[in-house]
C-alpha positions as CSV (number, residue, x, y, z in Angstrom):
1,M,-11.1,8.9,-12.7
2,E,-11.7,9.1,-16.3
3,M,-12.0,5.5,-17.8
4,S,-9.7,4.3,-20.7
5,K,-10.2,1.4,-23.1
6,D,-6.3,0.9,-23.4
7,P,-5.3,-2.3,-21.8
8,D,-1.8,-1.6,-21.3
9,S,-2.3,1.6,-19.5
10,A,-3.7,2.2,-15.9
11,G,-6.1,4.4,-17.5
12,S,-9.3,1.9,-17.0
13,I,-8.3,1.6,-13.3
14,E,-10.3,3.0,-10.6
15,V,-9.1,3.6,-7.2
16,V,-11.9,3.0,-4.2
17,D,-11.9,2.6,-0.6
18,F,-12.1,-0.4,1.0
19,S,-15.6,-1.8,1.9
20,E,-16.5,-5.7,3.1
21,R,-17.0,-6.5,-0.5
22,W,-13.2,-6.2,-1.0
23,A,-12.1,-8.0,2.1
24,D,-11.1,-11.4,0.1
25,D,-9.3,-9.4,-2.4
26,F,-7.4,-7.2,0.0
27,A,-6.2,-10.8,1.8
28,S,-5.7,-12.7,-1.4
29,L,-3.5,-10.4,-3.2
30,N,-1.3,-9.9,-0.3
31,Y,-1.1,-13.5,0.6
32,E,-0.1,-14.3,-3.1
33,W,3.3,-11.9,-3.0
34,I,4.2,-12.7,0.5
35,E,4.0,-16.2,-0.1
36,K,5.6,-16.2,-3.3
37,F,9.0,-14.3,-1.8
38,F,8.9,-14.6,2.2
39,T,6.9,-16.5,4.8
40,I,3.6,-15.4,6.3
41,E,4.2,-13.7,9.5
42,K,1.7,-13.4,12.6
43,H,1.3,-9.5,11.8
44,D,0.5,-10.4,8.2
45,R,-2.3,-12.7,9.3
46,E,-3.7,-10.2,11.9
47,I,-4.0,-7.3,9.3
48,L,-5.1,-9.7,6.2
49,D,-7.7,-11.6,8.0
50,H,-9.1,-8.8,10.0
51,P,-8.9,-5.7,7.9
52,Q,-11.9,-3.6,9.4
53,T,-10.3,-4.1,12.9
54,A,-6.6,-3.9,12.2
55,V,-6.8,-1.2,9.5
56,I,-10.1,0.7,9.3
57,D,-11.1,0.6,13.1
58,P,-8.0,2.5,14.5
59,G,-8.2,5.0,11.7
60,G,-6.5,3.8,8.6
61,K,-7.4,3.2,5.3
62,I,-7.6,0.7,2.4
63,L,-7.5,1.5,-1.0
64,M,-8.4,-1.0,-3.9
65,A,-7.4,-0.9,-7.5
66,V,-10.3,-1.9,-9.5
67,D,-10.4,-2.9,-13.1
68,N,-14.1,-3.6,-14.6
69,G,-15.1,-4.5,-11.2
70,K,-12.3,-6.6,-10.4
71,A,-9.7,-5.9,-7.9
72,V,-6.4,-5.8,-9.1
73,G,-4.0,-4.0,-6.6
74,T,-4.4,-2.5,-3.1
75,V,-2.5,-0.4,-0.3
76,A,-3.3,0.4,3.1
77,L,-2.2,3.1,5.5
78,I,-2.5,2.3,9.3
79,P,-1.6,4.9,12.1
80,A,1.9,4.5,13.8
81,G,1.6,7.3,16.2
82,D,0.8,11.0,16.2
83,L,0.5,12.4,12.5
84,V,2.4,9.2,11.3
85,L,1.0,6.5,9.0
86,E,2.5,3.3,8.1
87,L,2.2,2.4,4.3
88,I,1.5,-1.6,4.6
89,K,0.1,-4.4,2.2
90,M,0.7,-2.9,-1.3
91,A,0.1,-5.4,-4.1
92,V,-0.8,-5.7,-7.8
93,R,-1.9,-8.4,-9.5
94,P,1.0,-10.1,-11.7
95,D,-1.0,-10.0,-14.8
96,H,-1.6,-6.0,-14.3
97,Q,2.2,-5.1,-13.1
98,G,3.6,-2.6,-15.4
99,R,0.8,-0.6,-16.0
100,G,1.0,2.1,-13.8
101,I,-1.1,0.7,-11.1
102,G,1.4,0.8,-8.5
103,D,1.9,4.7,-9.2
104,L,-2.0,5.3,-9.0
105,L,-2.1,3.3,-5.6
106,I,0.9,5.4,-4.0
107,E,-0.6,8.7,-5.3
108,A,-4.0,8.0,-3.9
109,S,-2.3,6.6,-0.5
110,I,-0.5,9.8,-0.3
111,A,-3.7,11.9,-1.0
112,S,-5.3,10.0,1.7
113,A,-2.6,10.6,4.3
114,R,-2.8,14.3,3.6
115,E,-6.5,14.2,4.2
116,I,-5.9,12.2,7.5
117,G,-3.6,14.9,8.4
118,A,-0.3,12.7,8.7
119,I,2.8,14.6,8.2
120,I,5.0,11.3,8.0
121,V,4.3,8.2,6.2
122,F,6.7,5.3,6.2
123,L,7.2,1.8,5.2
124,E,9.3,-1.3,5.8
125,S,10.1,-3.7,3.1
126,H,12.7,-6.1,1.8
127,R,15.9,-4.9,-0.6
128,S,14.9,-8.0,-2.9
129,L,12.0,-6.2,-3.8
130,G,13.6,-3.9,-6.2
131,P,10.8,-2.6,-8.5
132,A,8.8,-1.8,-5.3
133,L,11.8,0.3,-3.9
134,N,12.1,1.9,-7.1
135,L,8.3,2.9,-6.9
136,Y,8.9,4.3,-3.6
137,R,11.6,6.3,-4.6
138,K,10.1,7.8,-7.3
139,H,7.2,9.1,-5.2
140,G,9.9,10.6,-2.7
141,F,10.1,8.3,-0.2
142,V,13.9,7.9,1.3
143,E,15.6,5.4,3.0
144,T,15.8,5.7,7.0
145,P,17.3,3.5,9.8
146,I,15.3,0.1,10.3
147,D,13.3,0.1,13.3
148,P,14.9,-2.8,15.5
149,N,11.4,-3.1,17.0
150,S,9.8,-4.1,13.4
151,L,6.9,-6.4,13.6
152,Y,8.3,-8.1,10.2
153,A,11.0,-10.5,10.6
154,R,11.6,-10.0,6.8
155,A,12.2,-6.1,6.9
156,D,15.4,-5.2,6.2
157,I,14.6,-1.6,4.9
158,R,12.7,1.3,6.3
159,M,11.6,4.5,4.0
160,Q,9.6,7.4,4.7
161,L,8.1,10.4,3.0
162,A,7.7,13.5,4.8
163,L,4.5,15.3,3.9
164,L,4.6,19.1,3.0
165,P,1.8,21.4,3.0
166,Q,0.5,21.2,-0.5
167,D,0.8,25.1,-1.0
168,M,4.4,25.1,-0.8
């Protein structure tokens, strides 16, 4: 990604694959927003405290948005069935929000989902998170019926994106 010196844009942000170096940042970025709006749930802890075994080892992917060597955002994809991925744990540091980092993370996660071979990416969220829902809609996610067996008590909206072949 091309680097930019404009501090008010996402131009200086690089999206990189997860490595153990980023484990603490992956956890802290997500714990911060979840604790601000909700309660930490068992499934949150499973993923955030063990990203390698909970996300990477089953075939998922974690992406980190990095600004001058510092993690400022993250998103993950986790297998949820044949050719289906769940987009989870999207977070951007509050002091970096509004700079297009969410767009970069969504675009990178969609590209990663295509590389993995997924045809559906879905997410569960909460209707109170308006800016996040608007971001998902902007990138083509549409609302679908909520999963009554969701692992998250806080989830009250489910959205998904059908990935069409890129040559269409």
